[in-house]
C-alpha positions as CSV (number, residue, x, y, z in Angstrom):
1,M,-49.8,-34.1,-7.9
2,R,-46.7,-33.1,-5.9
3,T,-43.6,-31.0,-6.2
4,A,-40.8,-33.6,-6.3
5,D,-38.1,-31.0,-6.0
6,A,-37.7,-27.2,-6.7
7,R,-38.0,-27.7,-10.4
8,T,-40.0,-30.9,-10.9
9,V,-43.7,-31.7,-10.5
10,E,-44.9,-35.3,-10.5
11,F,-48.4,-36.3,-11.5
12,L,-49.8,-39.6,-10.3
13,L,-52.2,-40.8,-13.0
14,T,-55.3,-42.9,-12.4
15,D,-53.5,-46.0,-13.9
16,G,-50.8,-45.7,-11.2
17,T,-48.0,-44.3,-13.4
18,I,-46.1,-41.2,-12.5
19,Q,-45.4,-38.5,-15.1
20,R,-42.8,-35.8,-14.4
21,A,-42.8,-32.2,-15.7
22,E,-39.6,-30.3,-15.2
23,G,-39.6,-26.5,-15.1
24,G,-37.1,-23.8,-15.8
25,N,-37.1,-22.3,-12.3
26,R,-38.5,-23.0,-8.9
27,V,-40.9,-20.1,-8.7
28,A,-42.5,-21.0,-12.0
29,T,-42.7,-24.7,-11.0
30,S,-44.2,-23.9,-7.6
31,S,-46.8,-21.5,-9.2
32,F,-47.7,-24.2,-11.8
33,A,-48.2,-26.8,-9.1
34,E,-50.4,-24.5,-7.0
35,A,-52.5,-23.5,-10.0
36,V,-53.0,-27.1,-11.2
37,T,-53.7,-28.4,-7.7
38,A,-56.4,-25.7,-7.2
39,V,-58.4,-27.0,-10.1
40,L,-58.0,-30.8,-9.7
41,P,-60.7,-32.7,-7.9
42,E,-59.8,-34.1,-4.5
43,R,-60.5,-37.7,-5.8
44,R,-60.6,-38.7,-9.4
45,D,-62.8,-41.5,-10.8
46,P,-60.5,-43.6,-13.0
47,A,-63.5,-44.6,-15.2
48,A,-64.3,-41.0,-16.0
49,G,-62.8,-39.2,-19.0
50,A,-61.1,-35.9,-19.0
51,V,-60.0,-33.4,-21.7
52,V,-57.3,-30.8,-21.2
53,T,-57.4,-27.8,-23.6
54,D,-54.6,-25.3,-23.9
55,T,-56.1,-22.0,-24.9
56,G,-53.0,-20.0,-24.4
57,T,-50.7,-18.8,-27.2
58,P,-46.9,-19.5,-27.3
59,S,-46.4,-15.8,-26.6
60,D,-48.6,-15.9,-23.5
61,P,-46.3,-15.0,-20.6
62,A,-48.5,-17.0,-18.2
63,L,-47.7,-20.3,-19.8
């Protein structure tokens, strides 16, 4: 994962494709990138599975 510009984060998936997520402002985008990077493993096994669960609510200001 990397910050492509001040408002865009790019995720390199295990199949080699790149997914982009665009944020509303640079501070939020940077904070998001730092938080996600902190919990990602350094190297990912493409054969392993993963589940992402969103436990926040739409009114959660942290999301």
